[in-house]
N, C-alpha and C positions, 0 to 999 in steps of 0.2 A: 314098459313100467319105468325104465330111466328118463324117457321124455318128460314123463310126467313129473317123475321128481326133480328135474331141472326146471320144468316150468313152475312148480312150486314152491322152488328155491329151497328145495330141501336138499342142500347141497353135501352135506355129510352123507347122506345115504345115497346119493348119485355118486359119489368118490367111490363107495363101498361095491357099487355096482361097477362102475368103469374098471375100477382095481380087479373084480372077479373077471370081467370080459378081456381085460389085458392078459391075465394070467392064461385064459384060454386061448388067446389070438398066439401067445408065446410059445406055447405048448404044441403037441401032436396032434391032439383031439380033432381039432377042426380042420386038421390038413385034409384037402381035396375037395372038400366042402365048397361047390360053387356058390350056394346061397350066401354063403358070408364072405364073400370077397371084399363087401364094401363095410364091412363091420370096422374094420380098423379106421377108415375115414371117420366112420360117425362116432366112433368113441373118441378121436381126437377132437373133432368139432365139440361132443359135448363136454370134451375137458376145459376148453377154451370157453365155452358158455358158461361153465362152471367159474371158471377162474373171473369173468367179467362179472356175473353176480357178485362174488364174494368181494371184488374190488369196488366195484358201487356200494355195496353195504358198507364197507371199512371207510369210504368216502363220506358217505352219508352219517356214520356216526360219528366219524371225528370232525369233519368240518360244518357240513351244512345243518346238522341238527345242534348248533351253536347257539340258535335262537335271534332275538331280534336286540341284541345289547347294542349293537352299533347304532341302530335305530333309535334306542332310549337313549344314547348318551347325546348323540347328535341334537334329538328333539329338547334336551334338558339344557344344552347349550344355546339353541336359539331361542328359547324361552328366557334365556338369561337365568336360567336357576342357579342355585350354589353348585358348584361344582369343586368335589374337593379334588386338591391340586396332588394329593398323594398317592392315586391310584387305587383308593379304595370303594369310591363311587362307582358302581358298577361292576366290580370286580366279581368275575366268575371263580368262584371256589367251592367245591364239591365237598359234601361233608363224608363221613365214613361211609354210609350207608349210600349214599349215590355214587360214590365211588366203589364200592363193590358190585353195586347193578351195573355199571357203566364195565367194570371188567368182565363181568358175565355174558354182558350183551358182545363185548369185541372175542371173548375166547374160542367160539366155535367159528368164527370168522377167521382169526388166526391159526386155528386147527387146520381148516382147510388150505388157506395161503400156504403154511407149512408144507402140507403134504403134495401140494404141487409144486413147491421149490418157488411160487412166485412172490413171496412176501418182499423179498429185498426189492425188487423191481416196483411194485406196486407202493413202497414207501418211499422210492425214487419219485412216481407219480403224484403223491401226497405231497412229498417236500415242496414240488414244482407246484401244485395246487395251493397249498399253504400260503407260498412265498406271493404269488399272485392275488390271492385273497387280501393278504395283510397289504399288499401295495393298491389295491382296489379301494379296501376301506378307508386309507389315508387320503387317497384321491377323492374320493366321496366326500370324506369328513370337512376335507378343506374347502371344496365346492359347495357344500351345504353350509359351512358357517361364515365364509369369507363377506357373502351379501350383508348379514346381519352385523357382523364386528366392524365391517368398513363403513356402515350407516352411523355408527357412533364412536369415531374417532376422539379421542383427548388431543387437542390441538396444541396443548404442554409440552408434548413430547417431542414437537419440530420445531425448527426454525423456520421463518418465511422461505419458500422456494423450496424445503426439503420434501413437501408432500406430492406424489406424482400419483394424479389420477384424474380420469377426465370431470370437468364441470357438472356433469350428471351423473357420474358413475358409471356409466355403460361403456363399454368398449375399452376399458381399461384391462391390461394383460393381467394374467394371474399375478406374473412377479412383480406388478407395479402396485396392486393391489394388497399383496403380501407386505410392501415396502411403506404401503401409505398407513397400515394398520400403526396404532399406539402401542407402546410395548405393553400396557396391560392388557390390551385386547389380543395381540401376540401370544402372552402367554397363556390367556384363556383357550385359544385355538391349538396351543401345545399341550394343553391341560387334557381337553378332548381328545385328542389323539393318542395323549399317554393312556388313558382311560379305554381307549379302542384297542390299543395293540396290545395292552394288558390282557384283556378280555381274551383275544385272539391266541395270544402265548399261554397263558395259565390254561387255556382248553387244549392246545398243542401238548403242554407239560403233562396234562392228564394222559391224553394218548401214550405218551412217552412211558409214562409210569406205568401204566395198564400193559404195555407190551413188554417190559423189563420184567415185571411180574409173572406174566404168564412165560416168559422165556427162562427166569432164573429162579422165582420164589414159588413154585407152588408144591413144594414139599407137604406132603400130608393131604393134596387137595386130590378129589375127586378124579379132577381131569388130568391129574401128573401123568400118569401111564402114557394118557393119549397124546399129551403135548410130547412126551418124549419118544413115542413111537412116530409123529407127524415130522418131529426135528431129524430124526434118522432116515425117514423115508425122503423129506425133502432134501437133506444132505446128500442123498446117494442120488437123486434124480438131477440135483445141481452139476453133481460131479459127472454126472450121465451127459447132460446137455454140455457142458464143456469140454467133454471128450468128441460128442457130435459135432461142435462146430470147430474143433480142432482136425477134424478127419471130414471135413465138408459136409456135414450134413448125413453121413452114412447111417448113423444110428439113431432109431427114434428121440423123441425129447423126453416121453415119459413112458417109462416100463416098467410095470411093477414086478417083474420077473427079474431084471436086472436090479432094481430097486432091493429088492429081497437078497440079490445073491451078494449086493456090495452090504447089505446091511448085517449079513453074518459075520462073526469074528472070524478074522484073519490068524489061521495057526501060525505062529512062527513070526507075524508081522504086527505084533502088538504098537511099536513106537515107529512104525513106516507112516509116511505124512499120509497116505491113503487110506488109513486104516479106518474104519466106521467110528471110531471115537473120535481120530483127529476131524474127520470130515464134519462130523456133529460139530467139535467146537468150532471150527472155521465157518460152518453155515450159521452157527449159533452167532458169531462176533460179527459176520456180515450184516444180518439182521440187527443187531444194535448199533452198529455202527450207522446203516442208514437210518434208524430210528433217532438216533441222536442229531444227525446231519441234518434233518428236515426240521428240528426245532432250531438249531444254528442259524441255518438258512434263513428261516423266518425271522430271527432276532437281525442279522445281517441286512434283511430287507427293511427292518423297520428303522433301523440306524442308518440306512442309506438314503431314506424319503425325509427322517428329522435332519440329517445332514444338510439336503437340499434344502430344505426349507430355512434354515439358519444360516447357509450361503446366500441366499437370495437378499437377504438382511445384512450382509457383512459389512457393507458400507455404512450403513446406519447406526449399528451395535456400539462399535467405539465411541460414538459421539453422546450415548448414553448417559446419563446421571449413575453413580455407583450404585445405587439402590435399585433402577431401573434394568440395569445391565445385570445385576445380581439376581434379580428375580427368573431370567431368560436362564442364567449360569445355572442357578440351583435345580430347577426344574428337567434341565437338560442332564445333570449330574444324577439326579434322583430316577429319571429315564434310562441312562445307562445302567446304573448300578441295580436296578430291577431287572432289565432285560438281561445284564449278564448274568443275575441270578438263576433266572431260568434257562439259558440258553448254556451256561457253564462255560462260556468262553470269553475273553474279554473283548470289547467293541474298539479296536486299536484305529478303525478309520473313524469312527464319530468321536474318540476321545481326541484324536488329534486335531478334528475341526474343531473342537470346542476350546482346547489348548491355542490352537492359531487365534481364534476369536477373543480370548482372554487377553494374548500377547499385544493384540493389536489394539483392543481395550486400554491396557496399560500403556503402550506406545503413546496412544492418540492423547490420551490424559495427561502424560508427562509433557507433551510437545505443547498442548495448551496451556500447561502451567509455567513452563519456560516462557512461553510469549507474556503470559500474563505477568510474571515477576520482573520480567525487562520492562513492560511499560510501565508498571509500578514504579519500580527504582528509577526510571527517568524521569518522574513525574514528582519522586520524592523531594519533598523542601525539609525535610530532616528537622521537623518541629515536633516535639512532643506531642502523644494524643493520649486521652483517657482509655483504658484497658475495659471492654464490655465484660461482662461477668462469664460470658460463654467461652471467653480465651480461657478464662481462669479455669473453668469447670474442665476444659481439655486437657490443659498442662496437668491439673492434680490427678483426672482419671487415667490420663497414660503416664506419667513419670515420678509421681512425687511419693509411690508406696509400693514397695516391692509387693505385696501381699494382695495390693489393689492390681496390680498389675498382672499378676496371675491369676486373679478371678477375672480378671477382664478376657485374659487368651480363654480361660476354661469356658467364659461363657459365648465368646464368638466360636470356639470349635463346638460348643453344645448348638449354637445355634445353626450351625453349617448340618449338623446331622437332625436337626428338625426338619420337617416338612416345609418346601417352599411356599406353601400355601400361607401361612403365618407371615412371611417376608411381603408376600404380593399385596395381601389384604388390611397389613399395617400401613402400606403406604397408600391405600385407595379408600379406605375408610376414612371418612371426616373425622367421625366421634369414635374416641377411643376410650377404652374401659378405665376404670379410678384404680390402675394397679400401677404399683412402680415398674417401668420398662428397665429391660437388663441394660448392661453396659453397653453390650454389642448394640442394642436397638438404639441407646443413645447415640454411639458413634453413627450408626448409619443415617440416622435422622438429621444429624447434622447438617445445617445449612452449608451448601459448597463455597469454596473460597473465594469463587468468582463472584458469590451474591453478597460477602462480608467487605470487600474493600470498599464500596462506596459509602457504606455509614463510618467506616474508621475513617475514610478521608474526608467526609462531612465533618465529623469530630475535628479532624486536623486543623480543617479550613477555618473553622470557627473561632481558633485560638492563634492562629499564624500572623504574621505580618504580610499581606498579600503584596507589598510593593516588591516589583521587580519581576513579581511572576507572570509569564507570558498569558495574556486572557485568550489567545487562542489555542490554548492548549487543550487538547481533548482529554476528558475524565473517562479515565479507563472502565470505569464503573457507572457511569450514567444510564447504560442502560438498564439496570436493576437497581436504580437508587431510590427510586420510589416506592416500589414494591417493599424493598429491604427495611425501609425507614418504618412503613405499617407495619411490616412484621417485627421490627424490633419493640414498636410500641405495644403491639398485641400481648407480647411475651413479657412486656413487665421488666425488660432488661436495664441494668444499672450498671456503673463502671465505678472502676478505683483509678488510681494513679499510678500503680505498678504492677506488673505481671509478677507474682511469686511462685518460686520454684526453690523447693526444700528451706524454706522458710525465709530466702533472699529475695527482696523486691529488686525487679528491673523496670528501668523507664524505657518506654517503647515509642517507636514510630511506627506510621503506616505499615510499612514495609516489612517491618520484622513481625507484625502481626500476622499478615498475610502468609508470609515466610511459614510461619509457626501451623498455622492453618493447614498447609498445604502437606508440611511433613506428618500432620493427623492424619491426612486423608491418603498418604501413602502408606503408611502405617496400616491404614483401613485394607486397602488392596492388598498388604503383604498378609493379613490374616485372613482375608477371606479367598487368596489366590495363593495358595503356601506351595504349590508346586512352582508358582513363577516366583518364589521369593526371592531369586536370585538375580532377575531381573527388575524387580522392584530396588531393589538395595544400589544396583547400578544406576539407576534413575534418582534416587535419593544422593548419592555422591555426586552425579552430574548437576542436578539443583542446587545443592550445597557450595559446590565449587565455583558454578555462574554467580551466586548470590556473592560469596566474598570477593571473588575478581571484581564483579561488578562495583560492588559496595567500596571497594579500595580506590576503583578508577574515579567515582564519583565524590569522595570526601577528600583523601588524604590525594589524590590527583586533581582534585579540584574540578573534575568533570561536572559535576552538579550546575556548576556557574553558567556552563553553556546550554545543558539540555534543562534542566529547572528554571534558570533565570535568577538564581542565587546572586547578590551582589559580592560576596565574600563567602569563604569557608571560616565558620567562627570557631572559638572553642566550646561553644555549648552545642554546634554540629559535632563537631569531632566527639564531645563527651557522649552524646546521644547515640552515634555510629558505634562508638567502644561498647555501650550497653547493649546494643542488638548483636552483636559481633561475640559479646561476652556471654550472653543469654543462649546464643546458639550454639557455643562452645559446651556449654554447661549441659546443655540436653543431648549432644551428639553419643556420650556413652549410655544415656538411656535409650536413644532409638538403637544403638546397636544391639543392647540387649534383648528387646524384644525382636526386631528383626530376625537375629541369628538363631532366635527358638525355631525357624522354619527353613532355614537355609541347610540345604544337605552338606554333610562333612566334608565332602570332596571339594566344596567350592568355598570352604569357610576362611581357609589361610590367605588366599587370595584377596577374597572381600573385606576381610579383616584389614589386611595392610593397607588399601585404598581407602577404606574410612578410618585410618588412624592417620593416614597422610592429611586428610582432609581436615581432621582435628588438629593436625599440629599447625595445618596455614592457619586456622582462625587463632590460635593462640599467637602464632607471628604476626597476625595482621591485629590483634589487638594491642600487642606489645608495641608496633610500630606507631600505633593511634597514640598511646600515652609516650611514646619519643616524641613525636610531633608536639604534643602539648607544652613539652618540657624545650623544644627547640623553639617553640614560638616565644616562650617567655625569654628564652636567651636571645633571640633578636631584638626583641621589645628591649633588654635590658643594654645591648650595644646602642639601640637608639639613642638611648638615654645618655649613656657612656660619652657618646660623640659630642654632645654639646655639655659636657661636665667642663673643659678647659674656658669656656667664655664664663662659665659660672664661677668658677673659680678666681678668675680677675677682678670680680666684681667683690669678693671677699677682703680683698688689701684694701678696699675705700673704708672710711671710718663707720663706726659700727653704728648700725639702723637700731631704730626702737624695734622693729619686728623682731620676736624672738623666734618665729618659725624656721624651721628646715629650709633648705632651698626648693626651688621647683622642681630640680632635678631628684630630690631625696621625696618629695611629695608625690610628684606623678609617677615615680617607681612604684611607691608603696600602694598607690591607688591600684593601679594594673594589677599588681600581685594579688590585692586585695579582692578586687573585681572575678579573678580567676579563680580564687579560694572560694568564693560565693559559690560561681557557675559549676565549679566540679562537686564541691560537698554536697549541693542538691540533687546532683545527676550521679556522681559516681559511686561507687561501694567505698566505704572507708579504708581499706586494705589497697586498692587503687589509688585514691588520693593521698595517701602515705608515700606511698611508692614515687609517684609523679612528684611531689613537692620535696620528697628526700633527693630526686636530682635538682631540682630548682633550688634549693638549699644550698648542694653543692657549688652549682655554678655561680650564684650570687657571692659566695664568699670566695670563689677564686677569681672572678672577673673583678668583683669592686676592690676586694683587696689590691689586686695587681694595680687597678685602675689610680687607687688613691697614693700608694705607694711611688708611683711615677710626678704627683705633684708636688710642684714647688711652693711651699707652704713659708712664706716670709714674716708675716705678720702675724701676731698674737690673737688680733680680732680675726684672721683667716685661719688660725689653727682653732678657735673657738667654734666658728662655723662649720669646719672640717669635723669636730668632734660632736656637733650638734646632728649633722647629717647622719654620721656612724652610727650613733645612738639611736636615732629616728629609724633607719634602717634596720639595726638590729632588733629593735622593738617587733619591727614585722616580721623579720625572719624567725624571733623566738615565738610567734604567734601560729606559724605555718603548720600544720598537721604533718609530724614527721614521728616515726619511731627512734629517730637518733638521739641520744643523750649524751651529756660528757661525763668525765669523772667526777665532776662537782653537781650531776643530776640537771644541768643548765641545757635546755632542749636546743638542738640545730646549733651548737657550738662549733666554730670553723674557723678559718683562716682569719677571716675578719675580726672575730675576738682576738685575734692571737696579734694581727695589726693594732689595736686598740692599745694593748699592753705594750707593745713594742714602741709607739708614738707616743701613748700619754701616759704610761705608768699602771703598775700593777693595779692600784688604788682605783685608777678609773675603767681597768678592765673588769 
């Protein structure tokens, strides 16, 4: 009867028979009967057969009955059908009825494996098979999809020489084919793999859930007693097997009589570790641990394969645009989150891989921007350019309203939580819906700083005097000038003469606009990669330091005369440099406020001190430029004063008919007037007043001292001196300054006192 039960897979009935036979063999009833001497071996063989049947049935129910989900997902991807990137398409999710039916199907199998104490070992086999199937499924998906995806690359993702693939596409290695994929195609491959992994893990999670339900939550169920008995028998059998192993196999592995003996309550040993209750708890814990480890191992296998795919393209990803890298980063982040939720443990390895690639992306982008801004600065001719509206939009959206900044960050965080499908499709679809994009989408869609310099530079060259500029200088942005020009036309861009920040207009040059654009891109990176916020802040500090130092070398240090071919550094150059430095100094506190929302508290103090030092450097630089403007006027004054004695000699001659002031007074006031016009058109009123306050002090001091040393011996010389003094004082009175005398006379000073002393109070 028993072979028939085994053959018909009636494992529960077969186990009942083997239990009865085992009890007879362990008793005295069959002692001495030679005809039953092979019975023990046959019972053991039957138990092994039952375990094999139960194990095969468990594997079939847990893995092999998962259906053709992989094939369906791959077929859809091959057909270039729409694949939802958030793991919903093709997802296996059983409803309550299906879950109940599945649990009922597993119930007898689990009870049988519990009775023979084989469930932990079967779960270990299941874990190995599950991870092997996971790896195979991912491998097959890559093998099936690569030929399709490689055949439709997007060349825009690569620069010449980056694509590594044979001319006919045959014979290229798997790694080369993966590297040859566009970012869009690679995301599509990852999407398909995500769906396949999700399907396998959801199925594994259902198995885990069913086993946990059987082991822990059968209260009131008709099979509750059977499961409890099976756990007790299995725990005792496992204990017996352990003793057998420790004693060299002297005890049989499965003896119902011993099992029953161990299952009876131990009087006086309720708290003993070997008591039935403790053995059952330990056995149940062993089963649940192996049950959990199976799903965790499958997640680890999926993480490992995904990380390898990222690793193959590790050299390409840092070179992508932010939007392209973000689509890969986001789908990986979603993949990690989904698999960790199922597996119940963090994927440290894949998170490390993703973090490493994000850091490499930030570093490469930073190095490329440093090289870019250096080239832009070295070609800067310090001529004012019009400000395209795009730059004003960036400043307004990022800095000009605290509420807008808050909304901006909320939008970005919300965008991070949405599916990466939206991010990828927004970049790939040429037709967009007639809905207003969020601020985060506007930011991510902004042209890269490398694409903007050409247009700004072109506007600069249309207004500048090209004399003295080396014709063989390579334009930094020539490679993108044509495309950018056409794009600007399509967008209908308009321009303004100043860039407004908090209601204050700043005159800009090319390098200032490019720097501002770059800073907005760093802020984008900071918002989309908050875990690397400290890294971004360091890079921003570095590029701000470099820009400030290099600008100082080129303008105050006159380096632009060598690298840009300028004939001289004029007051106009200095004023424009002051405006760029002043604008950057003005936005640094806003940048700090935005960046430090993401910086960990432990790093804030150090980073705050760094960025504050940079801000102070910009303030010092601006003040030095203003001091230089005063110094220029002082030097020009001294040049004119050196020729004053020769002019005074002519004053002693007979009176001429020309009542004009001397050449000294007219030339001096002409130069002052020119400086006033330049600075008034370029600098802010408060800066102009501060500069001319110092100029007025210098004029009063130097001119009054020089006039005091003059020997005036004739009335006509005295008249001419008075005429020059009044002319110069008239110029001084007109200069913008907030300095007033007690008589409300603007710019009163030593020269006025000189007039009173030399010509009397009435003349003064």
